[in-house]
VOPAGU-2260 file (C-alpha; in pm, 1 decimal, decimal comma):
REM VOPAGU-2260
SITE   aa  ch    i         X         Y         Z
SITE  UNK   A    0   -2570,9     858,6   -2013,4
SITE  UNK   A    1   -2350,4     646,7   -1795,9
SITE  UNK   A    2   -2032,1     805,1   -1665,1
SITE  UNK   A    3   -1714,7     648,9   -1797,9
SITE  UNK   A    4   -1563,1     392,1   -1561,6
SITE  UNK   A    5   -1267,4     533,3   -1376,3
SITE  UNK   A    6    -931,8     383,6   -1456,4
SITE  UNK   A    7    -783,9     224,0   -1145,7
SITE  UNK   A    8    -414,5     278,1   -1093,6
SITE  UNK   A    9    -199,9     -30,1   -1099,3
SITE  UNK   A   10     -17,7    -136,5    -787,6
SITE  UNK   A   11     321,8      37,7    -806,1
SITE  UNK   A   12     482,0    -191,4    -550,0
SITE  UNK   A   13     400,0    -504,8    -748,6
SITE  UNK   A   14     492,9    -337,4   -1078,0
SITE  UNK   A   15     842,3    -259,5    -945,4
SITE  UNK   A   16     879,0    -593,4    -766,4
SITE  UNK   A   17     912,0    -440,3    -418,6
SITE  UNK   A   18     871,2    -691,4    -135,1
SITE  UNK   A   19     977,0    -468,5     157,3
SITE  UNK   A   20     900,3     -95,7     174,2
SITE  UNK   A   21    1213,5      75,7     304,2
SITE  UNK   A   22    1196,4     428,1     449,0
SITE  UNK   A   23    1535,4     506,9     290,2
SITE  UNK   A   24    1400,3     453,3     -64,7
SITE  UNK   A   25    1279,6     809,9    -117,2
SITE  UNK   A   26    1244,6     775,2    -494,9
SITE  UNK   A   27     979,1     506,6    -446,0
SITE  UNK   A   28     806,8     682,9    -156,1
SITE  UNK   A   29     774,6    1011,8    -348,7
SITE  UNK   A   30     543,3     832,1    -592,6
SITE  UNK   A   31     293,7     796,8    -306,7
SITE  UNK   A   32     301,5    1168,0    -210,8
SITE  UNK   A   33     102,5    1452,0    -364,5
SITE  UNK   A   34     270,4    1772,3    -480,1
SITE  UNK   A   35     190,1    1922,7    -138,3
SITE  UNK   A   36     345,9    1631,9      50,2
SITE  UNK   A   37      28,3    1447,6     151,8
SITE  UNK   A   38       8,0    1068,7     137,9
SITE  UNK   A   39    -213,7     954,8    -149,7
SITE  UNK   A   40    -522,5     743,8     -72,8
SITE  UNK   A   41    -551,5     371,0    -141,3
SITE  UNK   A   42    -808,0     426,0    -414,2
SITE  UNK   A   43    -553,5     639,7    -597,6
SITE  UNK   A   44    -245,7     422,2    -543,2
SITE  UNK   A   45    -416,3      85,3    -591,4
SITE  UNK   A   46    -241,8     -68,8    -290,5
SITE  UNK   A   47    -384,9    -328,9     -55,0
SITE  UNK   A   48    -461,5    -215,4     302,4
SITE  UNK   A   49    -147,7    -383,2     438,3
SITE  UNK   A   50      71,6    -229,8     166,5
SITE  UNK   A   51     -80,4     114,5     223,6
SITE  UNK   A   52      -5,8      85,6     595,7
SITE  UNK   A   53     356,4     -12,1     522,4
SITE  UNK   A   54     398,9     278,4     278,4
SITE  UNK   A   55     244,6     526,8     524,0
SITE  UNK   A   56     474,2     407,8     804,0
SITE  UNK   A   57     780,0     430,6     576,2
SITE  UNK   A   58     683,5     784,2     466,3
SITE  UNK   A   59     637,4     892,9     828,3
SITE  UNK   A   60     977,5     748,7     922,8
SITE  UNK   A   61    1141,2     921,1     625,4
SITE  UNK   A   62     981,2    1251,2     730,3
SITE  UNK   A   63    1125,7    1213,2    1080,2
SITE  UNK   A   64    1471,1    1161,1     926,5
SITE  UNK   A   65    1421,6    1472,2     708,0
SITE  UNK   A   66    1429,4    1274,4     383,3
SITE  UNK   A   67    1073,6    1367,4     280,5
SITE  UNK   A   68     869,4    1684,6     336,7
SITE  UNK   A   69     580,3    1724,6     574,5
SITE  UNK   A   70     247,4    1843,0     421,1
SITE  UNK   A   71     244,8    2211,2     331,6
SITE  UNK   A   72     -58,8    2431,2     394,3
SITE  UNK   A   73    -129,2    2670,1     106,9
SITE  UNK   A   74    -314,7    2989,4     161,3
């Protein structure tokens, strides 16, 4: 039996019509973080490499400004 094809997530930036990823837009950036605060991979988010780089940079800037959490180690 063949495994079912995995559903690829749609590009959230294009779906919301975002042209510039702003580090102050925490509601948008939280969609790209896991429950532990880690940045989700491109294969999960469906972003292009350039968009993923912009999102990662914006998340890192927002973390520096204490708007988003740093990753939490469990255990």
